[in-house]
Structure formats: C-alpha cells, structure tokens
C-alpha positions as CSV (number, residue, x, y, z in Angstrom):
1,M,-48.0,3.4,49.6
2,D,-46.9,6.5,51.1
3,T,-47.6,6.3,54.9
4,T,-49.4,9.6,54.7
5,T,-51.8,8.4,52.0
6,S,-52.6,5.4,54.0
7,R,-53.2,7.3,57.1
8,R,-55.4,9.9,55.4
9,V,-57.8,7.3,53.4
10,P,-59.5,6.0,56.6
11,L,-59.9,9.6,57.6
12,V,-61.4,10.9,54.0
13,M,-63.5,7.8,53.6
14,G,-64.8,7.8,57.4
15,I,-65.9,11.6,56.9
16,A,-67.3,11.1,53.4
17,V,-69.4,8.1,54.6
18,L,-70.6,10.0,57.9
19,V,-71.6,13.0,55.7
20,L,-73.4,10.7,53.5
21,L,-75.3,8.9,56.3
22,L,-76.3,12.1,58.1
23,D,-77.4,13.7,55.0
24,Q,-79.7,10.9,53.9
25,A,-81.0,10.0,57.4
26,T,-82.1,13.8,57.8
27,K,-83.8,13.4,54.2
28,F,-85.5,10.6,55.4
29,W,-86.7,12.4,58.3
30,A,-87.5,15.3,56.4
31,E,-89.8,13.5,54.0
32,S,-91.5,11.6,56.6
33,A,-92.0,14.6,59.0
34,L,-92.5,17.5,56.6
35,T,-94.7,16.3,53.6
36,G,-97.8,18.0,53.6
37,R,-96.8,20.3,56.4
38,A,-96.4,24.2,56.7
39,P,-92.8,25.2,57.3
40,I,-91.8,24.6,61.0
41,P,-90.0,27.4,62.6
42,V,-86.7,26.6,64.2
43,L,-85.4,30.1,64.8
44,G,-88.7,32.1,64.0
45,E,-88.5,32.7,60.2
46,F,-84.7,33.1,60.1
47,L,-84.4,29.2,60.1
48,Q,-87.3,27.0,59.2
49,F,-87.8,23.4,58.0
50,R,-89.7,23.4,54.7
51,L,-89.6,20.3,52.4
52,L,-88.7,21.1,48.6
53,Y,-87.6,18.8,45.8
54,N,-84.8,20.5,43.8
55,P,-84.1,19.5,40.2
56,G,-81.4,21.9,39.7
57,A,-78.4,23.1,41.4
58,A,-78.2,26.0,44.0
59,F,-81.2,28.3,43.9
60,S,-82.9,25.7,41.8
61,I,-80.8,27.0,38.7
62,G,-80.9,24.7,35.6
63,A,-84.0,22.9,36.8
64,G,-84.5,21.6,33.3
65,S,-81.1,20.1,33.0
66,T,-81.0,17.6,36.0
67,W,-78.9,15.2,33.9
68,I,-76.2,17.5,33.3
69,F,-75.9,18.0,37.2
70,T,-75.8,14.2,37.5
71,I,-72.7,14.2,35.2
72,V,-71.1,17.2,37.1
73,A,-71.7,15.2,40.3
74,A,-70.3,12.0,39.1
75,V,-67.0,13.9,37.8
76,A,-66.9,16.0,41.1
77,V,-67.0,12.5,43.2
78,V,-64.2,11.0,41.1
79,M,-62.0,14.1,41.4
80,L,-62.5,14.6,45.1
81,A,-61.9,11.2,45.9
82,R,-58.7,11.1,43.7
83,Y,-57.5,14.2,45.4
84,G,-58.7,13.0,48.9
85,M,-56.2,10.0,48.6
86,Q,-53.2,11.9,47.9
87,P,-50.5,13.0,50.6
88,Q,-51.6,16.2,52.3
89,S,-52.4,17.8,55.5
90,K,-54.9,16.6,57.7
91,L,-57.0,19.7,57.4
92,R,-57.0,19.7,53.7
93,A,-58.0,15.9,53.7
94,I,-61.0,16.9,56.1
95,A,-62.0,19.7,53.7
96,L,-61.8,17.3,50.7
97,A,-63.9,14.4,52.7
98,L,-66.6,17.0,53.5
99,M,-67.0,17.9,49.9
100,L,-66.7,14.2,48.8
101,G,-69.6,13.2,51.3
102,G,-71.7,15.9,50.1
103,A,-71.0,15.3,46.3
104,T,-71.6,11.7,46.6
105,T,-74.9,12.0,48.4
106,H,-76.1,14.5,45.9
107,L,-75.2,12.1,43.1
108,L,-77.2,9.3,44.7
109,D,-80.2,11.8,44.8
110,R,-79.8,12.4,41.2
111,L,-79.4,8.6,40.4
112,F,-81.9,7.0,42.6
113,R,-84.8,9.6,43.5
114,P,-87.8,10.4,41.5
115,P,-88.5,11.3,38.9
116,G,-86.1,8.7,37.7
117,F,-82.6,7.5,37.1
118,A,-80.1,10.3,36.5
119,R,-83.0,13.0,36.8
120,G,-83.8,12.5,40.2
121,H,-84.6,15.6,42.5
122,V,-82.3,16.5,45.6
123,V,-84.3,16.6,48.9
124,D,-83.9,20.2,50.5
125,F,-85.5,21.0,53.8
126,I,-83.3,23.6,55.7
127,D,-84.9,27.2,54.8
128,Y,-82.4,29.9,55.7
129,N,-84.8,33.1,55.9
130,G,-86.4,32.4,52.4
131,W,-82.8,33.3,50.6
132,F,-82.3,29.4,49.8
133,V,-83.3,26.0,51.0
134,G,-80.7,23.2,51.4
135,N,-79.5,20.2,53.4
136,V,-76.8,18.5,55.4
137,A,-74.9,17.8,52.2
138,D,-75.1,21.5,51.2
139,I,-73.6,22.4,54.6
140,A,-70.9,20.2,54.1
141,L,-69.8,21.2,50.7
142,V,-69.8,24.8,51.5
143,G,-67.9,24.2,54.8
144,G,-65.4,21.9,53.0
145,A,-64.9,24.6,50.3
146,I,-64.4,27.3,52.8
147,L,-62.0,25.5,54.7
148,L,-60.1,24.8,51.4
149,V,-60.0,28.5,50.6
150,L,-58.9,29.4,54.1
151,L,-56.0,26.7,53.9
152,S,-54.9,28.3,50.7
153,F,-53.8,31.3,52.7
154,T,-51.6,29.4,54.9
155,P,-47.8,28.9,54.1
156,T,-46.9,25.4,53.1
157,K,-43.6,24.0,54.1
158,Q,-40.9,23.7,51.7
159,P,-38.9,20.6,51.7
160,A,-35.1,21.2,52.9
161,S,-32.7,21.3,49.9
C-alpha cells in the first residue's frame, strides 16, 4: 500500500467519524431540548435553534421522494470513501473526510429514523435567519465542498520527467 494512502486513511476515517458523532449528538440534543418549544434565539433572529424533520433535500426539495435521497446518499458515501482512500494532499483528504462524515450521517438518518427504513427524515435544528434550517452534517458537507473548490484553484505539482 502506498505510504501516502496509509497515512491518509486514519485522517479521513477519523474526521468522518468525528463529524458523524458530533452530528448525531447534536441531533439527540435538539430532539430532547427543542421538541414542542418555540425557536430559541442564539444571535437574535439571525441564528436560532428550531427543530424540524426534513424528508427532502436542501430546502425540503423532493419531500415526497425520500427513498431517492437514501440511494443518492449511499452512492455518495461509497464514492467519497473511495476517493478519500486515494493518495492526495492533506487538505483534499480533509475536505473529502468532512463530506464523507456529513453524507454518512445523513444516510443513517434516512435509513433508521422515522417514518421508516430508507424513508427517514433528517433532523434539522440550526435556523439561519429563516433562509434554511440545517445541522452539523450540512456544515461539514458545505465546508468540505467549499474547500474542494478552493483547492481546485491551486496549482498541482507535476512529477519531474
């Protein structure tokens, strides 16, 4: 096994598991602390905690097609895990790990949360000024994607001929 690959595997898996644990722990907190409550202001109305169950994708798009998002999440997890194991820069590995953790925890929500297997709703609780409501996994997914885009603008080293 390539040493770059073997060094990156613990990094990728560690970050992905950390994202998964943080996301699930905060969702557990949200369900126990926010059920039946009015939104809790964090930064006035700009940032609030508000419990929602999202059957769809971002902005609740496709709410009637939850099973499709389960399949998409499963494919994303497999692809991100595969790419995350390949030799690459540390920053690229971190970006992929953030996305892998976010996609994995969303997949687990889809598989095991009510209303049923492969139709589960994602727990969202961070309300951004009424624009959208998300969770820790969403932050990791967006952060990882932004990092990948930024890295695409950096020159790559070409091997010596």
